[in-house]
Every structure is written in structure tokens, then in C-alpha cells.
C-alpha positions as a Markdown table, in Angstrom:
| # | Residue | x | y | z |
|---|---|---|---|---|
| 1 | Met | 27.2 | -7.3 | 15.0 |
| 2 | Met | 23.5 | -6.7 | 15.0 |
| 3 | Asn | 21.2 | -9.7 | 15.3 |
| 4 | Leu | 17.9 | -9.2 | 13.7 |
| 5 | Pro | 15.1 | -11.7 | 14.0 |
| 6 | Leu | 14.2 | -13.6 | 10.9 |
| 7 | Phe | 10.5 | -14.3 | 10.3 |
| 8 | Gly | 10.6 | -16.0 | 6.8 |
| 9 | Ser | 8.2 | -13.4 | 5.4 |
| 10 | Gln | 8.3 | -11.1 | 2.3 |
| 11 | Leu | 9.0 | -7.4 | 2.9 |
| 12 | Ile | 7.0 | -5.4 | 0.5 |
| 13 | Gly | 6.9 | -1.6 | 0.9 |
| 14 | Phe | 7.8 | -1.7 | 4.6 |
| 15 | Lys | 5.2 | -4.3 | 5.4 |
| 16 | Thr | 5.7 | -8.0 | 6.0 |
| 17 | Ser | 3.6 | -10.4 | 4.0 |
| 18 | Arg | 3.3 | -14.2 | 4.0 |
| 19 | Asp | 0.4 | -15.3 | 1.8 |
| 20 | Asn | 1.9 | -18.8 | 1.2 |
| 21 | Glu | 2.5 | -21.5 | 3.7 |
| 22 | Glu | 5.0 | -23.3 | 1.4 |
| 23 | Phe | 8.6 | -22.8 | 2.6 |
| 24 | Ile | 12.2 | -23.1 | 1.4 |
| 25 | Tyr | 15.0 | -23.5 | 3.9 |
| 26 | Gly | 18.7 | -22.6 | 4.0 |
| 27 | Val | 21.2 | -25.3 | 4.8 |
| 28 | Asp | 24.2 | -25.0 | 7.2 |
| 29 | Pro | 27.1 | -26.0 | 4.9 |
| 30 | Thr | 29.1 | -27.2 | 7.9 |
| 31 | Thr | 26.5 | -29.6 | 9.2 |
| 32 | Gly | 24.0 | -30.1 | 6.3 |
| 33 | Lys | 21.2 | -29.2 | 8.8 |
| 34 | Glu | 18.2 | -27.2 | 7.7 |
| 35 | Leu | 18.1 | -23.7 | 9.0 |
| 36 | Gln | 15.1 | -22.1 | 10.7 |
| 37 | Pro | 13.0 | -20.2 | 10.0 |
| 38 | Gly | 11.8 | -21.4 | 6.6 |
| 39 | Phe | 11.2 | -18.7 | 4.1 |
| 40 | Ala | 7.7 | -18.5 | 2.6 |
| 41 | Ile | 7.7 | -18.8 | -1.2 |
| 42 | Ala | 6.2 | -15.6 | -2.6 |
| 43 | Ser | 2.7 | -15.9 | -3.9 |
| 44 | His | 1.7 | -14.4 | -7.3 |
| 45 | Gly | -0.1 | -11.6 | -5.4 |
| 46 | Glu | 3.0 | -10.8 | -3.4 |
| 47 | Val | 5.1 | -10.6 | -6.6 |
| 48 | Asp | 2.5 | -8.4 | -8.2 |
| 49 | Arg | 2.5 | -6.0 | -5.2 |
| 50 | Ala | 6.3 | -5.9 | -5.2 |
| 51 | Val | 6.3 | -5.1 | -8.9 |
| 52 | Leu | 3.8 | -2.3 | -8.4 |
| 53 | Arg | 5.9 | -0.8 | -5.6 |
| 54 | Ala | 9.0 | -1.0 | -7.8 |
| 55 | Glu | 7.2 | 0.6 | -10.7 |
| 56 | Gly | 6.0 | 3.4 | -8.4 |
| 57 | Ala | 9.6 | 4.1 | -7.2 |
| 58 | Phe | 11.2 | 4.0 | -10.6 |
| 59 | Pro | 10.3 | 7.5 | -11.8 |
| 60 | Val | 12.1 | 9.1 | -8.7 |
| 61 | Tyr | 15.1 | 6.7 | -8.9 |
| 62 | Ser | 15.4 | 7.2 | -12.7 |
| 63 | Arg | 15.7 | 11.0 | -12.3 |
| 64 | Met | 18.6 | 10.6 | -9.8 |
| 65 | Ser | 22.1 | 11.5 | -11.0 |
| 66 | Gly | 24.7 | 8.8 | -11.2 |
| 67 | Ala | 26.5 | 10.2 | -8.2 |
| 68 | Met | 23.3 | 10.2 | -6.2 |
| 69 | Arg | 22.5 | 6.6 | -7.2 |
| 70 | Gly | 26.0 | 5.6 | -6.2 |
| 71 | Arg | 25.6 | 7.2 | -2.7 |
| 72 | Phe | 22.2 | 5.5 | -2.4 |
| 73 | Leu | 23.6 | 2.1 | -3.3 |
| 74 | Arg | 26.7 | 2.5 | -1.1 |
| 75 | Arg | 24.4 | 3.4 | 1.9 |
| 76 | Ile | 22.4 | 0.2 | 1.3 |
| 77 | Ala | 25.7 | -1.8 | 1.2 |
| 78 | Glu | 26.9 | -0.2 | 4.4 |
| 79 | Glu | 23.6 | -1.1 | 6.2 |
| 80 | Leu | 23.8 | -4.7 | 4.9 |
| 81 | Glu | 27.5 | -5.0 | 6.0 |
| 82 | Ala | 26.6 | -3.6 | 9.4 |
| 83 | Leu | 24.2 | -6.5 | 9.9 |
| 84 | Gly | 27.1 | -8.9 | 9.9 |
| 85 | Asp | 26.9 | -12.6 | 9.1 |
């Protein structure tokens, strides 16, 4: 299992962003304890930047065949599963 550090930031277009210093926290269901780090709540500007990136990617993605989209999404799933719990 790969352990990746968590920073509690947004990832927008390959860059991290944390405009807001208001956080939300996960909770360990076995203990009820708050998990660290807290995750910064996305600012309006961060949401706007993410939407612009998504709009920019959509024309390329929308021209992909169903088979190619399927391969793309399966690859994402494989990468997420490789991260482990």
C-alpha cells in the first residue's frame, strides 16, 4: 500500500490551493476522534478555477469514444485502488 501525505488542500489543475483557513475534518468511526489534517473548505475562487479547468478539458473528453472513456475511467480506478485505505 502506498502512503501519500495529506495536506488538506484543493488540487486544481495539478496545483495545490488553500485559499480558505476554515476546515472540515474526517472522523475515525471506531474511536470518534477527529482525523488530521483538516481539509480546507474550497473558496469561491477555487471553485471557479476548478470549473474553468473542467470546461477546458470537456471538449477533448467529449470527443473520446465510449471505449476510450471506459479505459480512462478504469485507469483512474486502478490508481485509486493502488493507493489502498
